[in-house]
N, C-alpha and C positions, 0 to 999 in steps of 0.2 A: 016101235018107234026107234028105241037105242039101238037096236040091232042095225037098222037101216044106217043110222048115222056112221056105226063103226064100220059097215061096209063101204060107205061112200069114202070114209077117211082113209081105209086100206088102198082101195082103189086109188086115190089120188096120190098117195105116198108111193105107190108101185109105179104109177105112171110118172110122178118126178123122178125117182131114180131111174127108169128106163129112159125116159126122154134126155136128160143129162147125158147118159152114156150116146145115144142116138145123135145128138146134136154135136157132140164131142168128135163122133167117128163117122158119121154119115155125111153132114153137110160139109160140103168142099168149098164152099165160096169163101175166098181169102178175106173179105170184108167183114165176115163173121169172125169176131175175135174170141176171146175166153166168155164163154156165156155160163151164168149159174144160173139153175133154174131154184127160185127160193122157195116158193110154193105151188099147189095145184090145188085148186077149189072145184071139186066135182058137184053137179045139180044132183039134186035128190033122184030124179027119174034116170041119172048118168047118161043123159044125152048130150051134155056140154061140159066141157072143162075149161075153167079159166087158169092159165099157166102163167105166173108171174116170174118174170126173169130180171136179171141186172148183167150188165156186162162192162168189162172193163176199158172198152174202147169208146171214145167220143162220139162214135157215130151210132148211137142207139137206137134214131129212128131208121137207119139203113138195115141195122141188124133186125130190128123188130118186122119190118117189111120182107126180109129174106126169109125169116121164120113164119111168116103168116103165108107166104106163097108156099113153103116148103110144108105147111099144115097136113095136107092131104097125104104127101109123102110118109111123113112121120106117123100120121095116123095108122096108115097101112102098115109101117114097120111095127109099130105097138101091137096091132093086132097079130102079128106073127109072135109076138113075146109074151103076150099076156093070154090067159085062158077064160075069157070072158064074152058073152055073147056080141054084144057090140061095144065097141071102143068109142067114148065121147069125142064130139068134135072139139077141136082145141082152137083155143083163143088166147093169142099171146098178148100181155099186156106188160108194161114196163113197172117194175116195183120201186117206187118212190120211199120206201120207207125208212131204207137205210140214209139215204140223203136227208130225210126230214128228221131222222133221230141225229145226225151228225149237226144239222141246223139247231134243232133244240137244245143239244149238248151245248154248242156254242153260245147261245142264248144264256142259258144257266150259267157258264162260266164266266161270262160278262156280267153278269148280274150279281153274282158272288163277289168278283172282283170290285165292282162299283161299290158293292154294301162295304168290303174290307178297306177300301180308299175312305169313304167317309167316315168308317169308325175309327180309322188312324188319324184323320184330320182335326189338328188341335184346337180348331174354331169352332167345332162340334160340340157341345156340352153333352156329358154323360148322365146328366141329371134330368130325368123326365118325371 
């Protein structure tokens, strides 16, 4: 079982590296700006791969749509680069973890600032 996990992980990492290069060099649509492939999760049977991306452009829906339409082409190109029997079907998803991290950081900073403001307030007593 651990061997299967390491193989799927290795394949996911290889797909991540190769896809990043392919998107940069092969997708000629000007609407696709700077795309970062953050992670690739490959199913245990190697038939599907969820590709998590982020983009610097504000048109993430357009970028996702273009990548979804190019999934067959990208899969074919991956087959040329990789030495595995079958290349997983690619499913592109927008990775919200960076935005969520920024939102949580903002909330934490706001809470710390609020706590500091309350502790500096002379009307609050320090004797509990």
